[in-house]
C-alpha positions as CSV (number, residue, x, y, z in Angstrom):
1,X,141.2,-27.2,79.3
2,X,143.1,-25.0,81.7
3,X,146.2,-26.3,83.5
4,X,146.8,-26.2,87.3
5,X,150.6,-26.2,87.2
6,X,152.3,-23.5,89.2
7,X,155.1,-22.0,87.1
8,X,158.6,-22.7,88.5
9,X,161.9,-21.9,86.8
10,X,163.6,-25.0,85.5
11,X,160.4,-27.0,85.0
12,X,159.9,-28.5,81.5
13,X,156.5,-28.9,79.7
14,X,155.2,-30.1,76.4
15,X,152.3,-28.2,74.7
16,X,149.6,-29.8,72.6
17,X,151.5,-29.1,69.4
18,X,154.4,-31.2,70.7
19,X,156.7,-28.3,71.5
20,X,159.0,-28.8,74.5
21,X,159.8,-25.8,76.6
22,X,161.4,-24.7,79.9
23,X,160.4,-21.9,82.2
24,X,163.4,-19.6,82.3
25,X,162.2,-16.5,84.2
26,X,159.3,-15.3,86.3
27,X,158.5,-11.7,86.9
28,X,156.0,-11.5,89.9
29,X,155.7,-7.7,89.6
30,X,154.6,-7.8,86.0
31,X,152.8,-11.2,86.3
32,X,154.7,-12.6,83.4
33,X,157.0,-15.5,82.7
34,X,159.4,-16.4,80.0
35,X,159.5,-19.8,78.4
36,X,162.3,-21.1,76.2
37,X,161.4,-23.7,73.6
38,X,163.9,-26.5,72.9
39,X,164.9,-24.8,69.6
40,X,166.0,-21.7,71.6
41,X,162.9,-19.5,70.9
42,X,162.0,-17.4,73.9
43,X,158.5,-16.2,74.6
44,X,157.0,-14.0,77.3
45,X,153.5,-14.8,78.4
46,X,151.3,-13.5,81.2
47,X,149.9,-15.6,84.0
48,X,146.4,-15.7,82.4
49,X,147.8,-17.2,79.2
50,X,149.9,-19.7,81.2
51,X,146.9,-21.1,83.0
52,X,145.0,-21.4,79.7
53,X,147.8,-23.4,78.0
54,X,147.2,-27.1,77.4
55,X,150.5,-28.6,78.7
56,X,151.9,-31.7,80.3
57,X,155.0,-31.8,82.6
58,X,158.0,-33.7,81.1
59,X,161.5,-34.6,82.0
60,X,164.3,-32.3,80.8
61,X,165.6,-33.5,77.4
62,X,168.8,-35.6,77.4
63,X,170.0,-33.8,74.2
64,X,171.2,-30.4,75.4
65,X,172.0,-29.1,71.9
66,X,168.5,-28.0,70.8
67,X,168.8,-24.4,71.7
68,X,172.5,-24.1,70.8
69,X,172.0,-24.0,67.0
70,X,174.8,-26.4,66.3
71,X,175.2,-29.3,63.9
72,X,176.7,-32.7,64.7
73,X,180.0,-31.6,63.1
74,X,180.2,-28.7,65.6
75,X,180.4,-30.8,68.8
76,X,184.2,-30.7,68.7
77,X,184.7,-34.4,68.7
78,X,184.7,-37.0,66.0
79,X,181.6,-39.1,66.8
80,X,182.6,-41.7,64.2
81,X,185.7,-42.9,66.0
82,X,184.9,-46.4,67.3
83,X,188.2,-48.0,68.2
84,X,190.8,-47.2,70.8
85,X,193.3,-47.4,67.9
86,X,191.4,-44.7,66.1
87,X,192.6,-41.6,67.9
88,X,193.5,-38.1,67.1
89,X,197.1,-37.2,67.9
90,X,197.1,-33.7,69.5
91,X,200.7,-33.2,68.2
92,X,199.3,-33.3,64.6
93,X,197.8,-29.9,65.2
94,X,201.1,-28.2,66.1
95,X,202.8,-26.3,63.4
């Protein structure tokens, strides 16, 4: 089943395998577009392939970390701190 969606930069879609992706570039001269999957993989496809894809539009993901290849520990904050009394003193880092 062909789709009827006009490609626009910034639009998010989900393919039939469950992969979420965003359109990140369109080249009108070459009749191609680049899509970036949530995991960071970038793929270039031509317009014919685009219109043959079985996709559904979706909202952008709330979790922005998918394409950044970072782990929970890499966020730069201690996500386990729950109380206002549990804080990190910035002066502890000064030598």
